[in-house]
N, C-alpha and C positions, 0 to 999 in steps of 0.2 A: 598167356597165365592170366588166371580169372583176380581183378581184384582187388582190396580189401575195399570194404566199406569204409577205413579209415583214409583212402587215396581219393584224391582231386584231380580230377583230367588235366591235363596240361593245357588242353586247351577248350576249357569251359568257357562260359561267358557270362554275363549277368548282368543283364542292359548293360550290352557294349564291352562292357568292361572282363579283364582276368582278373579273380582270385586263387588268394592259395590256403589252405586251410584256415589259416588266422587269422587273413583280413575277411575272411565269408564269415566268420562266429561275430567279426566288430558289426559288417553289415547287419548280420541277423540280429544282433542288440538294436542299432538303430531301427531295425523294423520294427519292434517292439516294441519302443518307448517313443517313436516319433511318427510312427506309418500311420496311413487306415487303415481299416478294420481288417484287408483282407491281406494289408501287408504281415498286418501287425498277428495275421494266424499265419503265416509263411515262417515269420522271422522265429515263432516259438519250433515249428517243428525243427525249421533250421538250427537251430539250439539243442532241441533234441539229438537231430543227426546227429552235429556235429560235437557232444557230449563223448563220455566214455564208455557208455554203457551199448552193449553188444544187442540190445533191443530195441522198440520204439513202441505204445502203449497206440492203439486208433480204435473210434469206436466203428461199430458198423453201420450201415446206412437205417436200419430200422425197417426199412420198407414189408418185410415181413412178420415183425415183432417190437418188442422195446429194442434199443439199440444195447449193444452189448460192449467191453469195450474184451479185446483181445490183444496179445503180445508179438509182434512180429520179429522175428531177427533181420540184421541190418543185411549180413550177410544174405539171405535170404530175396533180400528187397535188389540187393543189387546183381543179384541168378536171373531173378523176371528182368531186371531193364537189361541186360545183355542178350536174354532170349529175345524181345521187343526187337532190340535195334537190330537182330539175325532175320529175322521175318521180315521186318521194312527195310533193310540194309541201308539199315542207319550211318553214319561217319559222322568223324571227328571233324567238329567245325559248320556240321549241318545247324540249321536255324529254327530254333519249335516256338512255341507261343503257349506260357500256360498262363488260361482264361476259365479253371475250374477251382472250388473255393479249397486249402490247402490243408480245411480240416478232417478232411476224407480220403481215403486212400488213394482215392481216383489223382485227386490234384496233387495231395503228394508225393506219387511216383512219376509224374515229371519232371518235378526238384530232381530224384536221384537218378533217373534218365539220363540231364542233362550233367550232375555230376560225374555220373560213371563213363558217357558214350564221348563226353565231349564238346558237346550241342551248349549253342549259343543260345540261351533261350530265355525272352521278354517279358516281362508280368505284366496280364491286365487287370480289370478289375471282372469279377466272373457274372458278368454283368446277361444278358440277355441277347446280346448284338455286339462280340466287344472285337468285331471287324469296323465296321458301319465310319470307326475317325482313325483309323489304322492305315498307314498305306503303307505297309512294309508289306515282302513278300515270305512265307514261311515254307520250310521243308515237312513240320511234322505238328499235328495240333492231338489235344483230343477235348470232344465237347459232350453236354449230355441235345437228345433229339430236339431240347427246344429254343438250344442254342443255335442247331444247325437250322433249322424252320427259321429262325429270326435270323439269319443270315447270309439266306439261299444266293443272294445279288454280290456277296461279295467271297465267296466259295474257292473262288479262281485265283487267292491269294493267297492259298494254302494246297500242298502238292501232295500229301497224305493225309488224313483224318482220319482218326479213329472216334467212334461212337458207341457212347455206352449208358450206364445208370437207369437203361430204360429202354424198353424194345423201340423199334423207329417201326411207325405208325405203317401203310400200304402207300398213304398217301405221300408221305414224308418222301418214304424209298423211292417215287414215279417221279415228284420233284429233280432230286438229285443225278436223275438218269443222262440230263444235257451238261450237268457240268462237269469240268477238265480237271477239278480233283477229284484224286483216288478216296473214296471214302470205307470204310470197314466198319460190323458192327465187331465190337466185343465179346464174350461170354467170360464169367470171371466174379469175384468174390470178396470183400476185403481177406477172408483167408485163404485165401488165392493171391494175395497179391495182388489186388484188379484181373486183369485178364488174365488165361490160360489158350484163349482158341479164341479167330480170329473168324468171319466171314465178309468177302467183299459185296456192298451194297449196289455198286454202279459197274460200269466196263467190263460188265461180266460178255463170253463169247455166247454167241446168239445158240439160245436151248440151252445155255447149261445152267443148273440151279446150285442158287447159293448155297454153300453147306460153309457149315463151324470147320476149320481146320486147326489142331492143335498147333504148339510150341514148342520150338525142341524138348527133347526128356522130357516131354509130358505123354503120360501115357494111359487108355482109359478104357471102363470096362461098363457095366450094366452091374448092380444089383436084382434078389428077388422082384424088387416092385418095378424093373427097365429102369431104375434113378441112374443119372450118370455118378460114378463111381471115377475120383480122380489121382493118380500115383505119380507126383511131380516132386522127386526126389529133390531136387537145389530147391523148394519155394519153400517144403511143408516134410517135414520126418515124419509125418503121420498122415496116411490113405485120408483123403477128402471124401465124404458119401453126403449126394446132395439129394436136395427132392425133384431137379427138376428131369422130367419123363424128354427123354431121348429113344432118336433111334440113330446103331452102332452101324456107321456105313464100311468104315474101315478102319486100321489101326489107328488113323492118325486126321479118319472124317466123321463128323456127327453132327443129326437132324435134331434142333431144341422142339418139342412139342408143345409141352408146358412146365408149369410145377403141380407136383402130384395133390400139393394141400389144396391146389383149387377145382382139382377136378371134381366134377359132378356126377352123380349118379340117381339120372332122371329114370325111372319107368323101368331101370338094368341097364338100359343104355351109358356108356362112356363117353363125357362129354369134354373139350377140353376147353376154357375158357379163352386160352388165348387165340387160338385159333378158329372161333368165334367171332373174333372181334377184329383179327385182321380184314379176315370176310366185311364187318361193320364199316369198314371206316372211310368207305367210297360213298356213304351216305351217310355218317354223322363228321360235322366238321370240329364239334366240342369235344371235350375230357369224358369219356367212358369206361366203364366193363362191364362184362361181365360175369351174374353168379348167379345163387341158389337161395331159396325159402323152404324152410321143411312142409309136405306138401302131406295128404291123405292120400292121396294112392298113387302119384309116383314116387316119392319117398322124398323127393328133392323137385322143385320146381326150374327151372331157367326162367331171369329175370335179366334185365338190364338196367343197370344204373347207369342216369346220364348227368355232367354238371351243366344245368342252366342259369349261368349267371344274371341273365337280362330276362328270363322268366319267357321265352319266345318257343318254345319247343314245342309243334304243333306234334300233343304221345299221338292221335289215335291216325294221324299223314303218315309219321315215322312209321307205324306199326305197323302199314297197308304197304307202305316201299318193301320193308323187312317180306312183308309178307308176300311179294310180289316181283321178288328177287331169286331169282334161278340158283343167287348163290349155294344157298342154305339147303338141308335135308329141313326133313320137318321137325327133326326132334331138337333142329341149329335154333329156330325161330322164336324167341324167349316169348312166357306164358305173359308176361307183367313188363310194361315200362315204368320207369321211378323219374324221378328229376330230382336232384337238389343244389340251391345256390352255389355251394363251395365243398371242393372235397377235400377229405382228411389227408393232411398229405403232410412228408417228413420234410428235416431243412434240408434238402436236396431237391425237394420238389420232388421227390416221386409220390404216386396216389399209395393210403394205406386202405387198402380195398376193407379188413373186417373191420376197422374201426368209422370207417364210412358208409359202411354195410349198419352198421349198431346204430348208425347216427339216424339213420332212417325210422326205428322203431313198429319195425313191423310187425 
């Protein structure tokens, strides 16, 4: 029997203490009135979750545009939590760490999973390395790539880790191959109540390619743009049409190729920036992205934009290194490299490509 959003699992613990619904309301109020900023945010969401409404209003991240307010049904959030529990084998009494901001969906859902699945949840400030001073071990945790990068030497404290919010670089994926933690990338968005698919980033059998596997009761197709279409009746009453170009491998598996709104048509050749960026990861340690500018001959000219806070990048040498690499076709080599001291980003640290590109004033 699927629990109601009004139910608090009897095994649920927050910071080592069991709470029923009324006691949890008091904790939420205490967080809002007396807590640190990240606790106040968590308290506000708890109060929303425990009120009599059947929905919560959540802002999207704003990585591809202006953040917008959308309405999510609480029961759909419960169903999402159960699907996550099923795919990762989470059981009542398992321990979990919440180290993401609670003002966005990924942080909110860590709390919902704990309440619904009966997890023992600890709260940590959403800093770059939330594990450094924490001596405990956890069965489950969610992070963004920046946190994973900063926490490499401490990841053994976590059994299963999901990573979302932004793609993990090839360099980061290489670093986690030797850790004991089982690390998974997630695919999803606020509209799908965080992830609807996951793929392993380490501990893969030799020769096996990492692809996304959808959660239970999620069904996938493509539209005429080759973009992913998601049917998840337990999460959304409406079909979700994405702007993500994919290759569907089976009814349960797909490979993400990139955003259709990022696709570059250079001289009739269609280029996916995300695929080029993955190839660049071994050559650049700073943040960067691939984009395009108008060109009379090619229509769109491929460019590379690199964040250079210390003005230390030798552009000519970087261009030479890219051209010398055998990873790139001649179409994938940037025609121009630009640097900026600071990228534009969302409140959650995602790079805003279009806003950053506009600041170049090309």
